[in-house]
N, C-alpha and C positions, 0 to 999 in steps of 0.2 A: 504494500500500500504506500501511496505517496501522500504526505501532508506537508504543505508549505515547502515543497521541493525536497523533502527528506523522506527516507524510507521509514515507515511505521511498522513495527513488528507487533502483531496482536498479542504475542506471548509476553510482551513487556507490560501489559495491562492486566490487572486482576481486581476482583471484587472481594472486599473484606466486609464481614458483617460484625458490627460492634454493639455492645450493650451500652447505650448512651443516655438512658432516661429511666424513670420509675415506671413500674407496671401501671396499667395493663399493656402499654405499647412502648417497650423499652428499646426495640431493635431498629437500627438503621444500616443502610449499606453505604460503603465508600469505595470509590474506584481509585486505585493507585497505579502509578507508572513506575517501572523499575528505576531506581536511583533517586526517587523523590520521597521526602519524608511526609509531605502533606498530600491529601487526596486531590486529584484533579477534578473530581465531581463527587457529590454526596446527595443522599436523599433528603428532601425537605420534610417528608412525612416519616413517622415512626410506625413500626409494625408490631403486631402481637407476638409473632414467633420469628425465630431465627430463619426458619425455612421460607416463610413468606418474604422476608427481607432479602434473602439470597436469590429467590426467583426474580424479584423485581430488580435487584442489582444486576443480574445477568442480562436481563432485557435492556437495562440502561447501558450496559457495557456494549451490547450489540449495536445500539443506536449510536453511541459515541464512535465506535470503530467505523460504522457506515459514514458518519459525518466526516471523520478524518480521511477516509478513503475518497470522499467526494471533493476534498480540498486540494489544490485550488480549483475553483469552478472552471469547467471546461467550456470553451467557446462553442457555440452551436455549429454543426457541420454544414 
């Protein structure tokens, strides 16, 4: 994948689910890129279970990778 003229390796991105709040909805997902300490994206909503947050995080990661793959915008043919 190319993003801003650089190769983007999907393996460099991962979803991490963290316990960040009090019950009943303590879980949120965060997307990290290799070599970075802070997340590149995180959920604004909290989830009831780790599993629900993980599913939503993987969907968000797929959207992010699609967005990176589409950058820079290509001129119409």
